[in-house]
Structure formats: C-alpha cells, structure tokens
GUTORNU-774911 format. One line per 5 residues: number of its first residue (from 1); their letters; for each residue x, y, z of C-alpha. Coordinates in steps of 0.5 Angstrom, whole numbers, always signed. Layout:
# residues N
NUM> a> X:Y:Z ~ ... .
END
This chain:
# residues 124
1> mvvil> +0:+0:+0 ~ +6:+5:+2 ~ +9:+4:-5 ~ +2:+6:-9 ~ +2:+12:-5 .
6> lipvf> +9:+14:-7 ~ +8:+13:-14 ~ +8:+21:-15 ~ +14:+21:-11 ~ +18:+16:-16 .
11> aksnl> +15:+20:-22 ~ +19:+26:-20 ~ +25:+22:-16 ~ +30:+25:-21 ~ +29:+32:-19 .
16> llfge> +28:+30:-12 ~ +35:+27:-12 ~ +39:+30:-17 ~ +36:+37:-18 ~ +39:+43:-17 .
21> rtyge> +36:+47:-11 ~ +34:+55:-12 ~ +29:+59:-9 ~ +24:+63:-14 ~ +19:+68:-12 .
26> vlyhk> +12:+68:-13 ~ +10:+74:-19 ~ +2:+73:-19 ~ -4:+68:-19 ~ -6:+66:-26 .
31> eirtg> -14:+64:-26 ~ -16:+58:-31 ~ -23:+57:-33 ~ -24:+49:-32 ~ -32:+49:-34 .
36> apgal> -35:+45:-39 ~ -40:+47:-44 ~ -47:+44:-41 ~ -54:+43:-43 ~ -55:+50:-40 .
41> gtiak> -49:+53:-42 ~ -42:+54:-40 ~ -41:+52:-33 ~ -36:+57:-30 ~ -31:+54:-26 .
46> fsyhs> -24:+57:-24 ~ -18:+54:-22 ~ -11:+58:-21 ~ -4:+57:-21 ~ +1:+61:-17 .
51> ivkfd> +7:+63:-23 ~ +14:+63:-20 ~ +20:+66:-23 ~ +27:+64:-22 ~ +34:+66:-25 .
56> ihntt> +39:+61:-27 ~ +45:+63:-31 ~ +42:+70:-33 ~ +36:+66:-35 ~ +29:+68:-32 .
61> iemeg> +25:+62:-32 ~ +17:+62:-30 ~ +13:+56:-28 ~ +7:+54:-25 ~ +6:+52:-18 .
66> aqnvr> +1:+47:-16 ~ -6:+48:-18 ~ -11:+51:-13 ~ -5:+53:-8 ~ -4:+60:-7 .
71> ygige> +2:+62:-5 ~ +3:+70:-3 ~ +6:+74:-8 ~ +13:+76:-7 ~ +14:+69:-3 .
76> kikia> +20:+65:-4 ~ +19:+58:-5 ~ +24:+53:-6 ~ +25:+50:-13 ~ +29:+44:-16 .
81> ydvkd> +31:+44:-23 ~ +35:+40:-28 ~ +42:+43:-30 ~ +41:+41:-37 ~ +34:+43:-38 .
86> plncm> +32:+48:-33 ~ +25:+48:-36 ~ +24:+41:-32 ~ +23:+44:-26 ~ +18:+43:-20 .
91> vldvp> +16:+47:-13 ~ +19:+43:-7 ~ +13:+42:-3 ~ +8:+36:-2 ~ +2:+40:-6 .
96> yiysg> +6:+40:-12 ~ +9:+33:-12 ~ +2:+30:-10 ~ -2:+34:-16 ~ -3:+32:-23 .
101> yrtmi> -5:+25:-26 ~ +0:+21:-23 ~ -4:+22:-16 ~ -10:+20:-19 ~ -7:+14:-22 .
106> agfll> -4:+12:-15 ~ -11:+14:-12 ~ -15:+9:-17 ~ -9:+3:-15 ~ -10:+4:-8 .
111> ivwis> -18:+3:-9 ~ -17:-3:-13 ~ -12:-6:-7 ~ -17:-4:-2 ~ -22:-8:-6 .
116> vyssf> -18:-14:-7 ~ -15:-14:+0 ~ -22:-14:+3 ~ -25:-19:-2 ~ -20:-24:+0 .
121> kkkd> -20:-22:+8 ~ -22:-28:+12 ~ -29:-27:+15 ~ -30:-28:+22 .
END
C-alpha cells in the first residue's frame, strides 16, 4: 500500500534526488477556466496556479505552482530543476508532488488494492 502512495514521488524522483536547488519568487496568480459546456450553457469553474519565477545563469524561467495552492505574492519558494534542462523544474512541496494525473492513478490503484484485499480477507 505504501508503494502505491509513493507513485507520484517516484515520478519526480530524478528532480528530487539529483536536481539543483534554488529559490523562486511568486509573481502573480493565473486563473484558468475549467468549466465544461453543459445543456444550459457553460458551467463556469475556475482553477488557479501561482506563477513562480527563478533565475538560472542569466536566464529567467517562469513556472506554474501546484493547482489551487495560492502562495503569497513575493513569497520565496524552494525549486528543484534539471541543470541540463531548467524548464524541467518543480516546486519542492507536498501539494506540487501530489498534484496531477499520477496522483489519480495512485488513488485508483489504492482503491483496487483495498477492494482486492477486502474480498480475500477472512470473514469471522
């Protein structure tokens, strides 16, 4: 079960283990419309990302933070990046690591594991 919960961590393990560390600064919050068209028109739902900037070797890189995690504007956030490809970067915090489709896969596998475990469990 623990291995299933670590799937998102394994997906980003290269940056977590070998990535260079620096600090980025939150510039602003970007709002994204996530609603889908429905029978009565578009259902307006909004999501947001904090936009984080960091500098590497005279190059400024902007990246999106974790979805729906609002950092304070001007806040310093720890970043890990690949030296060979600085666009391959991530915020070093739990919400960023556990956001995205890999978390959904881990959640699905966890539900399947619990179902299988429960079905083979001895009934008293």
